[in-house]
C-alpha positions as CSV (number, residue, x, y, z in Angstrom):
1,M,106.4,52.4,115.8
2,K,108.7,55.1,114.4
3,P,107.1,57.2,111.7
4,S,108.4,56.7,108.2
5,P,110.6,59.6,106.8
6,W,108.3,59.5,103.8
7,L,105.5,60.6,106.0
8,Y,107.3,63.8,106.9
9,V,108.2,64.4,103.3
10,S,104.6,64.0,102.2
11,L,103.5,66.3,105.0
12,V,106.0,69.0,103.9
13,L,105.0,68.6,100.2
14,M,101.3,69.0,101.2
15,Y,102.0,72.2,103.1
16,V,104.1,73.6,100.2
17,F,101.3,72.8,97.8
18,L,98.6,74.4,100.0
19,L,100.5,77.4,101.3
20,G,103.0,78.0,98.5
21,P,100.7,80.3,96.4
22,F,99.8,82.3,99.5
23,I,103.4,82.8,100.5
24,I,104.3,83.9,96.9
25,I,101.5,86.5,96.9
26,F,102.4,87.7,100.4
27,V,106.1,88.2,99.5
28,A,105.3,89.8,96.1
29,S,103.0,92.4,97.7
30,F,106.0,94.1,99.3
31,G,108.0,94.3,96.0
32,D,109.2,97.7,94.8
33,Q,108.8,97.0,91.1
34,T,105.8,98.3,89.1
35,N,104.8,94.8,87.8
36,L,103.7,91.9,89.9
37,A,106.7,89.5,90.0
38,F,108.4,86.9,92.2
39,P,110.9,87.1,93.7
40,P,110.3,90.8,94.3
41,Q,113.0,93.5,94.1
42,G,113.3,95.9,97.0
43,F,110.8,96.5,99.8
44,T,107.9,99.0,100.0
45,L,104.5,99.4,101.6
46,K,103.2,101.8,98.9
47,W,101.0,99.1,97.3
48,F,99.1,98.7,100.6
49,V,98.7,102.5,100.8
50,N,97.4,102.4,97.2
51,I,94.6,100.1,98.2
52,F,93.1,102.8,100.5
53,E,93.7,105.5,97.9
54,T,91.8,103.6,95.2
55,E,88.1,104.5,95.3
56,Q,87.1,101.4,93.3
57,F,88.3,99.1,96.1
58,I,86.8,101.2,98.9
59,D,83.3,101.2,97.2
60,S,83.4,97.5,96.3
61,F,84.5,96.6,99.9
62,Q,81.5,98.4,101.3
63,T,79.3,96.6,98.8
64,S,80.7,93.2,99.7
65,F,80.6,93.9,103.4
66,N,76.9,95.1,103.4
67,L,75.9,92.4,101.0
68,G,77.6,89.7,103.1
69,L,75.8,90.9,106.3
70,L,72.4,91.2,104.7
71,A,72.5,88.0,102.7
72,T,73.7,86.0,105.8
73,A,71.0,87.5,107.9
74,C,68.3,86.7,105.3
75,S,69.6,83.1,104.9
76,L,69.5,82.6,108.6
77,T,66.0,84.0,108.9
78,L,64.9,81.5,106.3
79,G,67.2,78.7,107.3
80,I,66.6,78.4,111.1
81,P,62.9,77.5,110.8
82,V,63.7,75.0,108.0
83,A,66.5,73.5,110.0
84,Y,64.2,73.2,113.0
85,A,61.5,71.4,110.9
86,V,64.1,69.0,109.3
87,S,65.8,68.1,112.6
88,R,62.7,67.9,114.8
89,F,60.0,66.3,112.6
90,E,59.9,63.1,110.5
91,F,57.8,63.3,107.4
92,A,57.7,61.7,104.0
93,G,60.2,63.1,101.5
94,S,62.4,64.8,104.1
95,G,65.5,63.3,102.6
96,I,64.6,64.6,99.1
97,I,63.9,68.0,100.6
98,E,67.4,68.1,102.2
99,T,68.9,67.1,98.9
100,I,67.0,69.9,97.1
101,F,68.3,72.4,99.7
102,S,71.8,71.3,99.0
103,I,71.7,72.0,95.3
104,P,73.4,75.4,95.6
105,I,76.4,73.6,97.2
106,L,76.5,70.8,94.6
107,V,75.9,72.8,91.4
108,P,78.9,74.7,90.0
109,G,78.9,78.4,90.9
110,L,79.0,79.5,87.2
111,V,75.9,77.5,86.5
112,I,74.1,79.1,89.4
113,G,75.2,82.6,88.3
114,L,74.0,82.0,84.8
115,S,70.7,80.6,86.0
116,M,70.2,83.6,88.3
117,L,71.0,86.0,85.6
118,S,68.5,84.4,83.2
119,F,65.9,84.3,86.0
120,F,66.2,88.0,86.8
121,V,66.2,88.9,83.1
122,V,63.0,86.9,82.4
123,F,61.0,87.8,85.6
124,G,61.9,91.5,86.0
125,R,64.4,94.2,86.0
126,L,65.6,94.3,89.6
127,Q,68.3,96.6,90.9
128,V,71.8,95.2,90.8
129,F,72.2,95.1,94.6
130,T,68.8,93.5,95.0
131,S,69.7,90.8,92.5
132,L,73.0,90.1,94.3
133,L,71.2,90.0,97.6
134,I,68.7,87.4,96.4
135,A,71.3,85.3,94.7
136,H,73.7,85.3,97.7
137,T,70.9,84.5,100.1
138,A,70.1,81.5,97.9
139,I,73.7,80.2,97.9
140,L,74.1,80.7,101.7
141,F,70.8,79.1,102.6
142,P,72.1,75.5,102.5
143,Y,75.0,76.4,104.9
144,S,72.5,78.0,107.3
145,V,70.3,74.9,107.3
146,R,73.2,72.5,107.7
147,V,75.1,74.3,110.5
148,V,71.9,75.1,112.5
149,S,70.7,71.5,112.1
150,V,73.8,70.2,113.7
151,S,73.2,72.5,116.7
152,L,69.6,71.4,116.9
153,R,70.4,67.7,116.8
154,N,72.8,68.2,119.7
155,L,70.1,69.9,121.7
156,D,68.0,67.5,123.8
157,P,64.4,67.8,122.7
158,A,63.3,67.0,126.2
159,I,64.3,70.6,127.3
160,E,61.8,72.0,124.8
161,E,59.1,69.5,125.7
162,A,59.5,70.4,129.4
163,A,58.8,74.0,128.6
164,V,55.7,73.1,126.6
165,S,54.4,70.8,129.3
166,L,54.7,73.7,131.7
167,G,52.4,75.8,129.6
168,A,54.6,77.5,127.1
169,S,53.5,77.6,123.5
170,R,55.7,76.1,120.7
171,V,56.6,79.5,119.5
172,R,57.5,80.8,122.9
173,S,59.5,77.7,123.8
174,F,61.4,78.0,120.4
175,I,62.3,81.6,121.1
176,S,63.0,81.3,124.8
177,I,64.5,77.8,125.0
178,V,65.8,76.7,121.6
179,I,67.3,79.9,120.2
180,P,69.4,80.7,123.3
181,N,70.7,77.1,123.4
182,I,71.8,77.1,119.7
183,R,73.2,80.6,119.6
184,A,76.8,79.3,119.1
185,G,75.6,77.4,116.0
186,I,73.8,80.4,114.7
187,A,76.9,82.6,115.2
188,A,79.0,79.9,113.5
189,A,76.6,79.8,110.5
190,F,76.6,83.6,110.3
191,I,80.4,83.7,110.2
192,L,80.6,80.9,107.6
193,G,77.9,82.5,105.5
194,F,79.5,86.0,105.6
195,I,82.9,84.7,104.5
196,T,81.3,82.6,101.7
197,S,79.3,85.7,100.5
198,F,82.2,88.1,100.8
199,N,84.6,85.9,98.8
200,N,82.1,84.7,96.2
201,V,83.1,85.2,92.6
202,P,81.0,83.0,90.1
203,V,77.5,84.3,91.1
204,S,78.7,87.9,91.6
205,L,80.5,87.9,88.3
206,F,77.2,87.4,86.4
207,L,75.1,89.8,88.5
208,S,77.4,92.7,89.2
209,G,76.6,95.8,87.1
210,P,77.7,99.4,86.4
211,G,78.6,101.2,89.6
212,I,78.0,98.1,91.9
213,E,80.7,95.5,92.1
214,T,81.7,93.2,94.9
215,L,85.4,93.3,96.0
216,P,86.5,90.1,94.2
217,I,84.9,91.3,90.9
218,S,86.5,94.7,91.4
219,M,89.9,93.0,91.7
220,L,89.3,91.1,88.5
221,S,88.4,94.3,86.7
222,Y,91.5,96.0,88.1
223,M,93.7,93.3,86.7
224,E,92.4,93.8,83.2
225,Y,94.1,97.2,83.1
226,Y,96.9,97.0,85.8
227,F,99.3,94.3,86.9
228,D,101.0,96.0,89.7
229,P,101.4,94.5,93.2
230,T,98.4,96.3,94.5
231,I,96.3,93.2,93.9
232,A,98.8,91.1,95.8
233,A,98.7,93.5,98.7
234,L,94.9,93.5,98.7
235,S,94.9,89.6,98.5
236,T,97.3,89.5,101.5
237,L,94.9,91.7,103.5
238,L,91.9,89.5,102.5
239,I,93.8,86.3,103.5
240,I,94.7,87.8,106.9
241,F,91.1,89.0,107.4
242,S,89.6,85.6,106.5
243,I,92.0,83.6,108.6
244,T,91.6,85.9,111.6
245,L,87.8,85.7,111.4
246,V,87.9,81.9,111.2
247,Q,90.4,81.5,114.0
248,L,88.3,83.8,116.3
249,A,85.2,81.8,115.5
250,E,87.1,78.5,116.2
251,R,88.4,79.7,119.5
252,I,85.2,81.4,120.7
253,L,82.5,79.1,119.1
254,G,84.3,75.9,118.2
255,L,83.5,76.4,114.5
256,S,84.8,72.9,113.5
257,Q,82.1,71.1,115.4
258,F,79.4,72.6,113.2
259,V,81.0,72.3,109.7
């Protein structure tokens, strides 16, 4: 049966709706005018140069990068044993526990950010980076559990049981047998968690403080005082960075089979 022309029209409209804003930002980042505008006038690369000359962006990028790596590592450290317990053992209330673990995904980010801010104010004065690390670990934890659980459910338990029957302890079989066989899932969870942490706005907005800002919050602060195409140029680089990272993960690890 020949596809309806309306199908192609709908497909084109969907792509315009999804990609249109990114295309506008990409084109505007090369404009020669001092204000962010579309369509741009002239062509220049000075806004991309301005990114690397702005200390605010360099410092916040380092903060976001380090925070993303540490928070993702912490969430995997906590999430892998939980994913193993949920996928390998049946116990009362397991469904409720999985639902509780999913709360950071289900609850709006602004609510989580406000809750975290109240928690840290009530229970102690932690350093800004420490507060951000704890909060980002909490919001990444469900992703780690879910992605690693998929890998564990695809791994035949008989392989692990064979190692145990041959004399290996549960811990040794987990480290020697399970972890190597789910490394693709762990890597996929790491990449997904890093991107989520790096691009997070709601939680970071509440917990960032003087001298320590993540890159998205630094971009918001910059736009309060300037409205030049530097933000468009930085957004273009971030889009390229995120897409490249996801595509590499898809080609190397098959990211779509875990999420």
